[in-house]
Structure formats: structure tokens, C-alpha cells
C-alpha positions as CSV (number, residue, x, y, z in Angstrom):
1,X,-37.6,-27.5,-59.1
2,X,-39.7,-25.4,-61.0
3,X,-40.1,-23.1,-63.8
4,X,-40.7,-20.0,-64.1
5,X,-44.2,-19.5,-64.6
6,X,-43.8,-17.3,-67.7
7,X,-41.1,-19.6,-68.8
8,X,-42.9,-22.0,-69.1
9,X,-45.7,-20.6,-70.7
10,X,-43.0,-19.8,-73.5
11,X,-40.1,-22.1,-73.3
12,X,-41.4,-24.4,-76.2
13,X,-41.6,-21.5,-78.4
14,X,-37.6,-20.0,-77.7
15,X,-36.2,-23.3,-77.6
16,X,-37.6,-24.3,-81.2
17,X,-36.8,-20.5,-82.4
18,X,-33.0,-20.7,-80.8
19,X,-31.0,-21.1,-84.1
20,X,-28.5,-24.3,-84.9
21,X,-25.9,-22.2,-84.6
22,X,-23.4,-24.9,-84.4
23,X,-23.8,-25.6,-87.9
24,X,-22.9,-22.0,-89.2
25,X,-19.7,-20.2,-89.0
26,X,-19.3,-17.1,-86.8
27,X,-20.0,-14.7,-89.1
28,X,-23.8,-16.6,-90.6
29,X,-24.6,-17.0,-86.5
30,X,-24.2,-13.5,-86.4
31,X,-26.0,-12.6,-88.7
32,X,-28.9,-14.6,-88.0
33,X,-28.9,-13.6,-84.5
34,X,-28.9,-9.6,-85.3
35,X,-31.6,-10.0,-88.3
36,X,-34.0,-10.9,-85.1
37,X,-33.1,-8.2,-82.8
38,X,-35.5,-5.9,-82.4
39,X,-34.9,-2.5,-80.8
40,X,-37.1,-1.6,-77.8
41,X,-39.7,1.3,-79.1
42,X,-40.0,3.1,-75.7
43,X,-36.3,2.2,-73.9
44,X,-35.4,2.7,-70.5
45,X,-35.0,6.4,-69.9
46,X,-31.4,6.9,-68.7
47,X,-29.6,10.5,-67.5
48,X,-27.3,10.4,-70.7
49,X,-26.4,7.6,-72.5
50,X,-23.6,7.9,-76.0
51,X,-20.9,6.1,-77.7
52,X,-17.4,6.8,-78.2
53,X,-14.3,4.7,-78.4
54,X,-11.5,3.2,-76.3
55,X,-8.3,2.5,-77.7
56,X,-7.3,-1.8,-77.1
57,X,-4.8,-3.7,-78.0
58,X,-5.5,-4.2,-81.7
59,X,-7.5,-0.8,-82.3
60,X,-10.2,0.9,-81.9
61,X,-13.1,-0.4,-79.1
62,X,-16.4,1.0,-79.3
63,X,-17.9,2.1,-76.1
64,X,-21.4,3.0,-74.8
65,X,-21.1,5.0,-72.1
66,X,-24.4,5.3,-69.5
67,X,-25.1,7.6,-67.1
68,X,-27.8,7.2,-64.2
69,X,-31.4,8.7,-64.5
70,X,-31.0,9.9,-61.3
71,X,-28.1,10.2,-59.0
72,X,-25.6,12.8,-57.5
73,X,-22.2,13.0,-57.2
74,X,-19.8,10.1,-58.3
75,X,-20.8,7.2,-58.5
76,X,-19.8,3.2,-59.5
77,X,-18.5,2.2,-63.2
78,X,-19.5,-0.7,-64.2
79,X,-17.4,-2.0,-67.4
80,X,-19.9,-4.4,-68.8
81,X,-18.7,-7.3,-71.5
82,X,-22.1,-8.3,-73.2
83,X,-23.2,-11.9,-73.8
84,X,-23.8,-14.3,-76.8
85,X,-21.2,-16.7,-76.7
86,X,-18.6,-14.7,-78.0
87,X,-19.3,-15.0,-81.0
88,X,-22.5,-12.4,-81.0
89,X,-24.1,-10.0,-79.8
90,X,-23.4,-6.0,-79.6
91,X,-23.8,-2.7,-78.0
92,X,-27.4,-3.2,-78.9
93,X,-28.6,-6.6,-77.9
94,X,-27.5,-5.6,-74.4
95,X,-28.6,-1.7,-74.0
96,X,-31.7,-2.4,-72.4
97,X,-29.8,-4.8,-69.7
98,X,-27.5,-2.0,-69.3
99,X,-30.2,1.1,-68.9
100,X,-31.6,-1.3,-66.1
101,X,-28.1,-1.8,-64.7
102,X,-27.3,2.0,-64.7
103,X,-30.6,3.2,-63.1
104,X,-30.8,0.7,-61.1
105,X,-27.3,0.5,-59.4
106,X,-27.0,3.7,-60.0
107,X,-23.8,3.4,-61.9
108,X,-21.8,4.6,-65.0
109,X,-22.3,1.5,-67.2
110,X,-19.7,1.8,-69.7
111,X,-20.4,-0.8,-72.3
112,X,-17.9,-2.5,-74.1
113,X,-18.2,-4.2,-78.1
114,X,-15.2,-6.6,-77.7
115,X,-13.9,-7.8,-80.6
116,X,-15.5,-11.5,-81.6
117,X,-15.0,-15.1,-82.0
118,X,-13.4,-17.0,-83.8
119,X,-12.1,-13.9,-86.6
120,X,-10.3,-13.0,-82.8
121,X,-9.9,-16.1,-80.7
122,X,-9.0,-16.2,-76.7
123,X,-7.8,-14.1,-75.3
124,X,-8.5,-11.0,-77.4
125,X,-12.6,-10.8,-75.3
126,X,-10.7,-10.7,-72.4
127,X,-7.5,-8.4,-73.1
128,X,-10.2,-5.8,-74.8
129,X,-12.3,-5.3,-71.6
130,X,-8.9,-5.2,-69.8
131,X,-8.1,-2.4,-71.4
132,X,-11.8,-1.0,-70.9
133,X,-11.1,-1.1,-67.6
134,X,-8.4,0.4,-67.1
135,X,-9.3,3.2,-69.5
136,X,-12.7,3.1,-67.1
137,X,-10.3,3.5,-64.0
138,X,-7.9,6.4,-65.5
139,X,-11.5,8.8,-66.6
140,X,-13.6,8.0,-63.9
141,X,-13.3,11.5,-62.7
142,X,-14.5,12.7,-66.6
143,X,-17.4,10.0,-66.6
144,X,-19.0,11.0,-63.1
145,X,-17.5,8.0,-61.5
146,X,-15.8,6.9,-58.9
147,X,-12.1,6.3,-59.2
148,X,-12.3,3.9,-56.2
149,X,-15.5,1.9,-57.5
150,X,-14.3,0.6,-60.8
151,X,-16.3,-2.7,-61.2
152,X,-16.1,-4.8,-64.1
153,X,-19.3,-7.4,-64.9
154,X,-21.3,-9.4,-67.8
155,X,-23.3,-12.0,-68.3
156,X,-22.8,-15.6,-70.1
157,X,-19.4,-15.2,-72.2
158,X,-19.8,-11.7,-71.0
159,X,-19.4,-13.2,-67.1
160,X,-16.4,-15.0,-68.6
161,X,-15.2,-12.5,-69.5
162,X,-15.1,-10.3,-67.0
163,X,-14.1,-13.3,-64.3
164,X,-10.9,-13.4,-66.3
165,X,-10.6,-9.8,-66.2
166,X,-10.5,-9.6,-62.6
167,X,-8.0,-12.0,-62.3
168,X,-5.9,-10.1,-65.2
169,X,-6.0,-6.7,-62.4
170,X,-4.9,-8.3,-59.3
171,X,-2.0,-10.2,-61.7
172,X,-0.8,-6.9,-63.3
173,X,-0.9,-4.8,-60.6
174,X,-3.9,-2.4,-62.2
175,X,-7.2,-1.3,-62.2
176,X,-7.9,-2.0,-59.0
177,X,-11.2,-3.4,-59.1
178,X,-14.1,-3.1,-56.0
179,X,-16.2,-6.1,-57.7
180,X,-17.3,-8.2,-60.3
181,X,-20.9,-8.6,-61.7
182,X,-20.9,-12.2,-62.9
183,X,-24.4,-13.5,-64.6
184,X,-24.9,-17.3,-64.9
185,X,-21.3,-17.2,-66.7
186,X,-19.2,-19.3,-68.8
187,X,-16.5,-20.5,-66.4
188,X,-15.7,-24.6,-67.6
189,X,-15.5,-25.8,-70.5
190,X,-17.0,-29.6,-68.8
191,X,-20.1,-30.3,-71.0
192,X,-21.2,-33.1,-68.0
193,X,-21.9,-31.5,-65.1
194,X,-25.5,-32.8,-63.6
195,X,-26.9,-29.2,-65.1
196,X,-26.0,-29.9,-68.4
197,X,-27.2,-33.3,-68.4
198,X,-30.3,-32.1,-67.1
199,X,-30.7,-28.7,-68.9
200,X,-28.4,-29.4,-71.9
201,X,-32.1,-29.4,-74.0
202,X,-35.1,-28.1,-74.3
203,X,-34.0,-25.0,-72.6
204,X,-33.2,-22.4,-74.7
205,X,-29.2,-22.7,-74.5
206,X,-28.6,-26.0,-75.9
207,X,-25.5,-28.3,-75.1
208,X,-24.6,-27.9,-79.1
209,X,-24.6,-23.8,-79.0
210,X,-22.7,-24.1,-75.6
211,X,-19.5,-26.4,-76.8
212,X,-19.8,-24.6,-80.0
213,X,-19.0,-21.0,-78.5
214,X,-16.2,-23.1,-77.4
215,X,-14.9,-24.1,-80.2
216,X,-15.0,-20.4,-81.3
217,X,-12.7,-18.8,-79.0
218,X,-11.0,-20.9,-77.4
219,X,-10.6,-23.9,-80.2
220,X,-7.2,-25.3,-78.6
221,X,-8.2,-27.7,-76.1
222,X,-4.6,-27.2,-74.3
223,X,-5.4,-23.5,-74.5
224,X,-8.9,-24.3,-72.0
225,X,-7.0,-25.3,-68.5
226,X,-4.9,-22.3,-68.6
227,X,-6.6,-20.0,-65.9
228,X,-7.5,-16.9,-68.1
229,X,-9.8,-19.4,-70.1
230,X,-10.9,-21.7,-67.5
231,X,-11.0,-19.2,-64.0
232,X,-11.0,-22.4,-62.1
233,X,-7.8,-23.5,-62.8
234,X,-7.0,-20.0,-61.1
235,X,-4.9,-18.7,-57.8
236,X,-8.9,-16.9,-57.1
237,X,-6.9,-15.2,-54.1
238,X,-7.7,-11.3,-53.5
239,X,-9.8,-10.8,-56.1
240,X,-12.6,-8.1,-55.7
241,X,-15.6,-9.6,-54.2
242,X,-18.5,-11.0,-56.1
243,X,-21.9,-11.3,-57.2
244,X,-22.0,-14.3,-58.2
245,X,-25.7,-15.1,-60.4
246,X,-27.2,-18.5,-61.7
247,X,-30.2,-19.5,-63.1
248,X,-31.9,-23.4,-61.5
249,X,-32.5,-24.5,-65.7
250,X,-29.6,-23.7,-67.1
251,X,-27.3,-25.6,-68.5
252,X,-23.7,-23.5,-67.0
253,X,-25.5,-23.8,-62.9
254,X,-23.4,-25.9,-61.9
255,X,-20.2,-24.4,-62.8
256,X,-21.3,-21.0,-61.6
257,X,-22.0,-22.7,-58.2
258,X,-19.0,-24.2,-58.5
259,X,-17.1,-20.8,-59.4
260,X,-19.1,-20.1,-56.3
261,X,-17.4,-22.2,-54.3
262,X,-14.2,-22.2,-55.1
263,X,-14.3,-18.2,-54.8
264,X,-15.4,-18.4,-51.4
265,X,-12.6,-20.8,-50.4
266,X,-10.0,-18.3,-51.6
267,X,-11.4,-16.5,-48.9
268,X,-12.7,-13.5,-51.6
269,X,-16.3,-12.0,-50.6
270,X,-18.8,-13.4,-52.4
271,X,-22.9,-13.1,-53.0
272,X,-24.4,-16.1,-54.3
273,X,-28.1,-15.2,-56.1
274,X,-29.8,-18.2,-57.4
275,X,-32.9,-17.6,-59.5
276,X,-34.2,-21.5,-59.6
277,X,-37.2,-20.8,-61.9
278,X,-34.8,-19.2,-64.5
279,X,-33.6,-19.9,-67.9
280,X,-30.6,-19.3,-69.9
281,X,-30.3,-15.2,-70.2
282,X,-33.6,-14.4,-68.5
283,X,-31.9,-11.2,-67.0
284,X,-32.2,-10.2,-71.0
285,X,-35.9,-10.9,-71.7
286,X,-37.3,-7.6,-69.7
287,X,-41.4,-8.8,-70.4
288,X,-40.5,-11.9,-67.7
289,X,-41.1,-10.3,-64.0
290,X,-38.6,-13.0,-63.0
291,X,-36.0,-10.8,-65.0
292,X,-37.0,-7.9,-63.3
293,X,-37.3,-9.2,-60.0
294,X,-33.4,-10.1,-60.4
295,X,-32.4,-6.7,-62.3
296,X,-33.6,-5.3,-58.7
297,X,-32.2,-7.5,-56.8
298,X,-28.8,-7.7,-58.5
299,X,-28.3,-4.3,-58.3
300,X,-29.1,-3.6,-54.6
301,X,-26.6,-6.4,-53.8
302,X,-23.8,-4.9,-56.0
303,X,-24.7,-1.7,-54.3
304,X,-24.0,-3.5,-50.8
305,X,-20.9,-5.3,-52.0
306,X,-19.4,-2.1,-53.0
307,X,-20.1,0.0,-49.9
308,X,-19.4,-2.8,-47.6
309,X,-16.1,-2.6,-50.1
310,X,-15.2,0.5,-49.4
311,X,-16.1,0.1,-45.7
312,X,-13.6,-2.2,-45.6
313,X,-10.9,0.2,-47.6
């Protein structure tokens, strides 16, 4: 297993620069991460981008809505949950990725600023994104989307949230989701997998930080067995088709693989993409050739899953 060449050239710098969030409060970690953010000087052009609010279970939620640069007729709608360990990141941190997703799929993307831990612990994030998915399905026509092709997706912690929203939507009877997009998702609070042992130190997103994320979002060990906290414990039958992305040098690799296995055992149509040379979060690093390739391939497979779903329907 070989680390991508571009990543290998910067991995020591990336790893050394990762802040020791596990020694901080949520607010402190949020401030440090935000202080390091630099907006793109020339963001990718899209057809339209606008900020709005959606009524959530505890008040108004900020969302950012993207329309593709080139699309005719109604397109799928992707409700997107950003990563950030349930504690940090926001609409701005994932603006570049969302721009790529809207153009490459193509789809309307609704990026959600869900409530963050530890101030708002489990299951706040999932309930917020579920509420926005419901709103997106009801308002698909106004968004320029297709009510029959609503997708939920996210990266890392956002991948966890998306997997849970898919469960909630099935269990609650709506909205009818056409697919789920899970980019190197946080699936299980199990820190003793082979990938944790291999890549839990020195590969940018270290084990102490990942454990701390779970402590902020699901502080009760008893709650961590709940299917809406650990979806490997859930009955996965009847879920929408999934595109599951893993990175070969990621502590979360094995839980992503395990979730793909579980989805397949439950007869959920599942597309699995593993980027062996990648590290956790690589798709939000736009200077990497691997990130650009992955974005393109992931969107192609998501579009194919949606087309296949429409054909089955």
C-alpha cells in the first residue's frame, strides 16, 4: 500500500500542523480551525449560489444552495453534511467541495450548517440534516431539483450524519431518498481496528482527535450502541443505494469497509470506491490530483446510482 505521491510530499507538514484538538474545548477547537481557513481566491463557478435558512427542530438552520453551471431540466438534489468531527467546520470550509459536487453530478446541492457538539450533542446533527432533507424533498421543484431524486451525503462526521438520516427517513416513512453518499464516513466508535493501528498516528487525522470527536458528540457510552449512533448496529434493509468512499491510509478505512459489507448483506445496492493513496479528508484538498480524480469519479458513480434507481422505480 503506497501513499499518493503528492500527499507523501506534504504528509509530515500536514500531520505536524494538525491542532491538538483533544486538549481543547469545542469552542477553542472551532476557533483554531476557523482561524486557519483561507477562502479560495477564485472559487469554481457554478450556476447560482445563495444562502438561505430552513426551519429545524431547534430553530433556523443556515443552508447554502448551489445550482450547477450547466444543466437542463430538473436535476437531483443533494443535501450535504460537512465533516469536522461534529465539532467544527461550516458552510465556508466545504464550499469548494460543494461547488465541485453541484457541477460534476450535476445536482442542486443544499449544504447544511447543522448544530455542533459539544453544545448540541447526539442526535442534534442528524435531526437537523433530516429536517433539511425533508424540506428539500418538499421544495424540490422550487429548487430546480427532482423530488424523486433526493440524496443525502457528507464526508467524515457528515458521512455518519448522512447514514443516520437515511435510517431516519426509512424508519419515519419520509422523505423518500434516492441515494446516500458517504465519503470516508465515521461509522463506529471502535478505535482498535487494523486501520486505526496502522494509520492512527502520522497520517494527519490522529486517533486522539477521532476519539475526542466521539466524546463530544456521543459522550454517553450507553448511547453509542444505539443504531442512530452506530449504524453498524442497525437493520440496514430497505435503505437507498449507497456510494461508499474510503481512503487507504485513513484510520476510518476499516469501518467504512465494514459498513459497505453490511449494506451489501442487507441487499442495499452499494458502490464502493477505495482510494488507496488517500488520507482522511483528501477530497477537500483541491490541489491534489487524487482529490480531483476522486470528485469526478464519485459524482459519476452517484449519477449512475441515481439513474439505476430511477430505472428500478
